[in-house]
N, C-alpha and C positions, 0 to 999 in steps of 0.2 A: 504494500500500500504506500503510495507516495504522499508526501506532505502537501497540503493545500493551506495557503495563507490568505486571510481576509484582513485587509487594511481599511479602517474607517477613515476616509480622508476628511479633514476639517472642512465643513461647509461644502462638501462634495460627495462623490460617489463611494461605493464600496469597491475596492480593487481586490479581485480574487485572482491569485496566482497559483500555478501548479498544474497538475494533470487534471484538467477540467472536463467534465462531461455535463452538459446542460440539456435537459429534456423538457418538453412542454407537458401539459396535463394529460395528454394521450400517450406519453412516453416516446414521442417523436423527437429525435435529436436535433438541436440547433447546429447549423454549420458554422464553426468558429474560425474557419480559415487558417488553422494551424496555430492560432494564438495561444499563448501560455499565461497571459494576463488579460482579464476582462474587467471593464468598469460597469458596475450595475447602478442604475438610477436609484437615488435615495430621496429625491425631492418630489417625485411623482409627476413631473412636468415634461419628461423626455418625450419626443415624438417617435422614438425608437425603443420603447420599453420592451424588455427589461433593461436594455443597455442605456448607458449615460450618453447624452449627446451635447453636454455642456450647458444645457438650459438653466441649470442651477445658478450659474453666474448671472443670467439675465433676470431671473425672478427673485434674486436676493436670498436664496435658501441659506439658512444658518443652522448648523448643528455640529457641535464639537464635543460629543460625549466622552468623558473620561472612562478608562477601563474600570470595571467593577466586577464583583463576584455575584453570580446569581444565587438565590437561596436554593436549598435542596429541593428536589422535586417532591411534590405531595404524593403520598402513597396512593396507589390505585385502590378504589373500593372493592 
């Protein structure tokens, strides 16, 4: 299993790097053109979702969350 890294860019996209396989809701693969780094939209305004097209700069998207720990998962009933 190869490592995948997800970088939360301040005021920008999620950059996913590594051996990426991206599929839609029907399990059809996206053609990534051999890319090993993909930028995913975080602002919700991209014309090319789920990919970032830089629109976050035009709409003034701001989000720079610091790293934190998630609480433990709740037990399943």
